[in-house]
Each structure stands twice: as C-alpha cells, then as structure tokens.
C-alpha positions, 0 to 999 in steps of 0.5 A: 500500500502507498500512504500520504497524510491528511494535509496540514496534519500528521495523520497517515492515510492509505492512498486507497480509501474504503467507501461504504455506501452500499453497506446495509443495502446491497451488502449485508453486515457480514459482507461489510465486515469481510470487506473491512477485514480484507482491506485492513489486511492489505494496508487500507487504513482509511474508511469513509462513511456518512450518516446518510448511508446506505444509498439510496437513502431512506428513513428505514435504512438511515444510519445503518452503514455507521451501525455496521462499522460500529459493530465491526469496531467493537468486535475487532477492537480495531479503532486505533488501526483506522482513520475514520471519516463520516459526514453530515447530510446536506439539505433538500428533499432527499434528506427530509427524513434526517433533519430540517435544520441543515448546517445550523449549530443544532443540526451539526450537534445532533449529527455528530453526537448520533454518528458517534453513538452509531459508530460506538466511538469517542471521536471521528478523525475526519468530519465532512459537510456532505454537500452545500445547502445552497444550489451548486452544480453537482450530482449530474448538474453540469453548469451552475444552476443560477436560475434555481440556486438558493440566494442565501449561502451557508453561514460559514462562520457559524459552521466553523465555530460549531465544528471548532467546539467539537474539535476542542471537545475531542469528538472530531480531529479534522474537518473536510468539505464535500461536493463543494465549489471553488467559491465555497471552498475559499469562503471556508478557508477565508473564514478559518484564517480571518477568525483563527478557526480550524481549516478544512483539510480535505474535499471529497468531490467526484472525479473519474476519467469521464468526469474531470471537472475538478480540474476546472478551478478546484485542482488549483485550490487543492494545490495552492491551499493544501486541501487534498481531494478525496476522489469519490466515484472513481469508476463512475458508479461502475461504468468505468469497469466496463460492465455496462458496455453495449447496454449490458445490465448485469444482475445485481449491479448498481446500475441495474438495481438503481439506474438513476444513479448511473444515468449521468455517467451514461450517454453517447460521449461517455460510452465512446470515451469508455471504449477508448479507455478500454482499448488503452487498458487492453494494450497495457494488459490492464483491466479498465478498472485498474487503468481508471483507478491508477490514473487517479492514484498518481494525481498530485492533488489527490490525498486518497482514492475512495473505492467501493465494492459489493463483491470481494473480487471487485474489492481486490481488483480495486485495491490492487490498482495501487500497484499499477504504474502508468507509463508516460506513453499511457498517460499521453494516450489517456490525455488524448482521449480526454482532449477529444471527449472532455468530461462527458459525464457531469 
C-alpha cells in the first residue's frame, strides 16, 4: 500500500480509501465486515462513511452503514488501526427524513453526537459537510444552476465555530468539505484564517476519467491551499469497469438495481470515451478498472482514492490498482482521449 497524510496534519492515510455506501443495502453486515477485514489486511487504513448511508437513502435504512462499522469496531477492537471519516447530510428533499435544520449549530450537534453513538466511538478523525445547502452544480448538474440556486449561502462562520467546539471537545480531529465549489471552498478557508478557526483539510468531490471537472478551478485550490481531494466515484458508479458496455445490465449491479444513479455517467460521449479507455487498458494488459483507478492514484492533488465494492473480487481488483504504474506513453494516450471527449459525464 502507498500512504500520504491528511494535509496540514500528521495523520497517515492509505492512498486507497474504503467507501461504504452500499453497506446495509446491497451488502449485508457480514459482507461489510469481510470487506473491512480484507482491506485492513492489505494496508487500507482509511474508511469513509456518512450518516446518510446506505444509498439510496431512506428513513428505514438511515444510519445503518455507521451501525455496521460500529459493530465491526467493537468486535475487532480495531479503532486505533483506522482513520475514520463520516459526514453530515446536506439539505433538500432527499434528506427530509434526517433533519430540517441543515448546517445550523443544532443540526451539526445532533449529527455528530448520533454518528458517534452509531459508530460506538469517542471521536471521528475526519468530519465532512456532505454537500452545500445552497444550489451548486453537482450530482449530474453540469453548469451552475443560477436560475434555481438558493440566494442565501451557508453561514460559514457559524459552521466553523460549531465544528471548532467539537474539535476542542475531542469528538472530531479534522474537518473536510464535500461536493463543494471553488467559491465555497475559499469562503471556508477565508473564514478559518480571518477568525483563527480550524481549516478544512480535505474535499471529497467526484472525479473519474469521464468526469474531470475538478480540474476546472478546484485542482488549483487543492494545490495552492493544501486541501487534498478525496476522489469519490472513481469508476463512475461502475461504468468505468466496463460492465455496462453495449447496454449490458448485469444482475445485481448498481446500475441495474438503481439506474438513476448511473444515468449521468451514461450517454453517447461517455460510452465512446469508455471504449477508448478500454482499448488503452487492453494494450497495457490492464483491466479498465485498474487503468481508471491508477490514473487517479498518481494525481498530485489527490490525498486518497475512495473505492467501493459489493463483491470481494471487485474489492481486490480495486485495491490492487495501487500497484499499477502508468507509463508516460499511457498517460499521453489517456490525455488524448480526454482532449477529444472532455468530461462527458457531469
């Protein structure tokens, strides 16, 4: 395994992070425990969760993923062996079953205390804001939704002050953002500097070979402000494994069970790009999965690459990507595809 550190900290994390959003829905608790056992054995010490999980989110399964992780931590005693991250859900109809007070002091307090109880731990290493309360272009929205975006932005100062209190209490160590924009990220960084409050150390945004929008603005913020990307959906919800090529819908696959989650990754441009990346992979005796993940693993602004799997065979392939080194020639071939079909999947 390869390791880096959470920016501006001494906390070492594996370059591969274990994602958990299927645990409690597509995966049973026993399967989730098997995944954590295997990942830890292979050197993966970074686990990312969220109060929202599993996905699709609903009131019946709300918080189940954290409960599953908590049971594993209690059973194994592995708390000190892992860096554990979770998130508070953003606002909107999708999370109406969770709370209506969003990122208020009351909302953040409720979210943190409940996550700690479900996880059966005293503190979380990294605590993230899952997505902004205001309207932004994420989750399949390509351009800024200026006609429908909320006029009021988050109260960045109140949020940072509330999170700072929890850091002082020892209940969280570091804070991070997720699904944020360059403007939103800089507002948090400016407020943290102006009022001497904790600075976000990471940002968890979508990044894959067919969605490299992070490089438009956010990658410079990462590099210059030292805030590391935790790349999620690096396989574009499985599209970059190649399993959906030619309209194939494998039994039990996420895109088969929940087609709306992969819809934004499936269009003519994406399909054309996936086929070209598959050619490059085959040429280099790699799977498309290995190529797709290895590309992200080597990016300078990436702190960790969040992989997810429903099958052990997928998990093993994903983790093995850390051992793949892409040649300069292969990287040039990837960039040529990107130049011809840039960011087809928002």
